[in-house]
Structures are given as structure tokens and as C-alpha cells.
C-alpha positions in Angstrom: 0.0 0.0 0.0 1.2 3.5 -0.8 -0.1 6.7 0.9 -0.1 9.4 -1.7 -0.1 12.2 0.9 2.7 11.0 3.3 4.5 8.9 0.6 4.7 6.0 3.0 4.7 2.4 1.8 3.2 -0.3 3.9 4.4 -3.9 3.5 6.6 -3.0 0.4 7.9 -5.8 -1.7 10.5 -4.8 -4.4 11.8 -7.4 -7.0 14.5 -6.9 -9.6 16.9 -9.0 -11.6 20.5 -9.0 -10.3 23.6 -8.9 -12.4 23.9 -12.7 -12.2 20.4 -13.1 -13.6 18.7 -14.1 -10.4 15.7 -12.4 -8.9 16.4 -10.3 -5.8 13.6 -9.5 -3.4 13.4 -6.9 -0.7 10.6 -6.8 1.8 9.9 -4.7 4.9 7.1 -3.6 7.2 7.2 -0.1 5.8 9.3 2.4 3.7 9.5 6.2 3.7 11.2 8.8 1.6 13.8 10.5 3.8 16.7 12.8 2.8 16.3 11.9 -0.9 16.4 8.2 -0.2 14.0 5.3 0.4 14.4 4.0 4.0 13.0 0.5 4.6 12.3 -0.4 8.2 10.8 -3.1 10.4 11.9 -6.7 9.6 13.8 -5.9 6.4 14.7 -9.0 4.5 16.7 -9.2 1.3 16.7 -12.6 -0.5 18.2 -14.0 -3.7 15.6 -16.0 -5.6 13.0 -17.3 -3.2 15.1 -19.1 -0.6 18.6 -17.7 -0.1 18.5 -14.9 2.5 21.2 -12.3 1.9 20.5 -10.0 4.9 18.1 -9.1 7.6 17.9 -5.8 9.5 15.5 -3.3 11.1 16.5 -0.3 8.9 18.0 -0.2 5.5 18.7 2.9 3.3 18.5 2.0 -0.5 20.0 4.9 -2.6 19.8 2.6 -5.7 16.0 3.1 -5.8 16.0 6.5 -7.6 12.2 6.8 -8.1 11.0 9.8 -6.2 7.5 10.4 -4.7 6.9 13.0 -7.4 7.6 10.4 -10.2 5.5 7.8 -8.4 2.6 10.4 -8.2 2.9 11.0 -11.9 2.5 7.2 -12.6 -0.6 7.1 -10.4 -2.1 10.2 -12.0 -1.6 9.0 -15.5 -3.2 5.7 -14.8 -6.1 7.5 -13.0 -6.7 9.7 -16.1 -6.5 6.6 -18.3 -9.3 4.9 -16.3 -11.8 7.7 -16.9 -13.7 6.6 -20.1 -16.5 9.2 -20.0 -14.3 12.3 -19.9 -14.2 14.8 -22.8 -11.1 14.2 -24.9 -8.5 16.8 -24.3 -4.8 17.2 -23.6 -5.2 17.6 -19.8 -2.2 15.7 -18.5 0.9 17.8 -17.5 4.0 17.3 -19.5 6.0 16.4 -16.3 3.6 13.5 -15.5 3.8 12.2 -19.1 7.6 12.3 -19.1 7.9 10.7 -15.7 5.4 7.9 -16.7 7.5 7.2 -19.8 10.6 7.0 -17.6 8.9 4.2 -15.7 7.4 2.6 -18.8 9.6 3.3 -21.8 7.8 0.7 -23.9 4.1 0.9 -23.0 1.6 -1.4 -24.8 0.1 -0.1 -28.1 -3.2 1.2 -26.6 -1.4 3.1 -23.8 1.2 4.4 -26.3 -1.4 5.8 -28.6 -3.4 7.4 -25.8 -0.3 8.8 -24.1 1.4 10.2 -27.1 -1.8 11.8 -28.3 -1.9 13.6 -25.0 1.7 14.5 -25.3 1.3 16.0 -28.8 -1.9 17.7 -27.6 0.1 19.6 -25.0 2.3 21.1 -27.8 -0.6 21.7 -30.2 -2.8 23.5 -27.7 -0.9 26.9 -27.6 -0.9 27.1 -31.4 -4.7 27.4 -31.3 -4.3 31.1 -30.7 -2.1 31.4 -33.8 -4.7 29.5 -35.8 -7.4 31.8 -34.6 -5.5 34.8 -35.9 -4.9 33.1 -39.3 -8.6 32.5 -39.6 -9.5 36.0 -38.5 -7.3 37.8 -40.9 -9.2 37.0 -44.2 -12.5 37.9 -42.5 -11.3 41.2 -41.2 -9.6 42.1 -44.5 -12.9 42.0 -46.5 -14.4 45.4 -47.1 -18.1 46.4 -47.0 -20.8 46.5 -44.3 -22.1 43.2 -43.0 -24.7 42.3 -40.4 -23.1 41.9 -37.0 -25.2 38.9 -36.2 -23.8 37.1 -39.3 -20.3 37.7 -37.9 -21.3 36.4 -34.5 -23.0 33.3 -36.0 -19.9 32.6 -38.1 -17.6 32.9 -35.1 -19.8 30.5 -33.1 -19.9 28.0 -36.0 -16.1 28.1 -36.4 -15.7 27.5 -32.7 -18.0 24.5 -32.7 -16.4 23.1 -35.8 -13.0 23.4 -34.2 -14.2 21.7 -31.0 -15.8 18.8 -32.9 -12.8 18.3 -35.1 -10.6 18.4 -32.0 -12.7 15.7 -30.3 -12.6 13.6 -33.4 -8.8 14.0 -33.9 -8.0 13.2 -30.2 -10.4 10.2 -30.2 -8.9 8.8 -33.4 -5.4 9.4 -32.2 -6.0 7.8 -28.8 -7.6 4.7 -30.4 -4.9 4.3 -33.0 -7.1 5.0 -36.1 -4.6 7.7 -37.1 -1.1 8.6 -35.8 -1.1 10.3 -32.4 0.6 13.4 -33.7 -2.0 13.8 -36.4 -4.9 13.3 -34.0 -3.5 16.1 -31.8 -2.7 18.5 -34.6 -5.7 17.8 -36.9 -7.8 20.9 -36.0 -4.9 23.2 -36.2 -3.7 21.8 -39.5 -7.2 21.9 -41.0 -8.1 25.5 -39.9 -4.6 26.7 -40.4 -4.4 25.6 -44.0 -8.0 26.8 -44.5 -7.0 30.2 -43.1 -4.0 30.5 -45.4 -6.2 29.5 -48.4 -8.8 32.2 -47.5 -5.9 34.8 -47.1 -4.7 33.9 -50.6 -8.2 34.8 -52.0 -8.3 38.2 -50.3 -8.0 41.1 -52.8 
């Protein structure tokens, strides 16, 4: 068990492959993050394989375990986001959490990879929405003549909803693997950006 607030582990069991190819196990009553190290305490037992006991003690500092509580929190948060199936599709996972998760899982399965990399590209594509909005606005503002203000408002709302729908479609397709993750995240920006440049080229 892991307490996300105190960063305390209860009954931790860590397993890893030693240099000689055998499995090494480390168990204890609890473990806490202290002075940038994990400190295992209370009946600490280190075994090689399943039978050979290497050491027993009451307290053991293990600097080799470099995973920090912040990185563990990132792993927990990403999996929590992944479990929400009814949430609106958007790039809502901080970059730090994505990078930390990939550090723990450099080769995630295909579904997780598509979902995660769509979120990653979405974090970079998001700020460019402002630039796309400017590109779309230029050809409309450059046209001369008087127009009904309600027509302009209606057009703006229509463009907004079209962008939102295309964003949801792109992110959904990217997360499910129908299209590459980068394309899913950048799809609305590419569509409206190219469309904006096309309209600009028609302005006289």
C-alpha cells in the first residue's frame, strides 16, 4: 500500500533482476522517503531467488532506488486519467507527468502508447490554437463592406464548434490508433490553419 499524501509504503515488496540473472527480493514492514532516499524499516529481509536470505535488519537505506515520490505520483495520476472513459477528450495531463510515466514505462503497450502520445502532442498543439485563430480572422477582417453583426457572431460560433468537434474527433482517433497520435492532436490546427491561409490567398 502507498499513501499518496505521506509517501509512506506499507508492506513494500521490491523485486528486480540481479547482475547474475537471479531475482532479488526486498521486503519490509514499511518504507518512507527521507533525505532523498528510500528507507526501509521493520523486519527488512533481502533474499536472492525465493530461498537464499542475503541479509536481515531493522533499517535499510537504499539509494539505488531512484524513483522519487513525485515520479510515483505521476505514474498514479496518468493511470487515473486513463481509467476515466466518459471524460471529454483533451490534452489535460501535465508534460511532467507524461515524461515521468515514460521513464517508468519506456515501452508501453500499443493502446497506452497511442493514448499517451496523443496527450503529449496535444500539450504542444494547444498553444498554437491562438495562432490558428489569428490566421482564420485575418481574411474575414480584411474584407471590405458592411455586414450584419449577427452574421459575424454566428460565423464565429460556427467556427468555434467546428474546431471543437474536429478536436474531439482527432483526439479520439489518435488515442484509439485510427490515425497517428501526432496527427490526432494537430488535426484541427492543420485543418483550420491551412484553410485560413487558403482564404488569405483569396483576399484582394
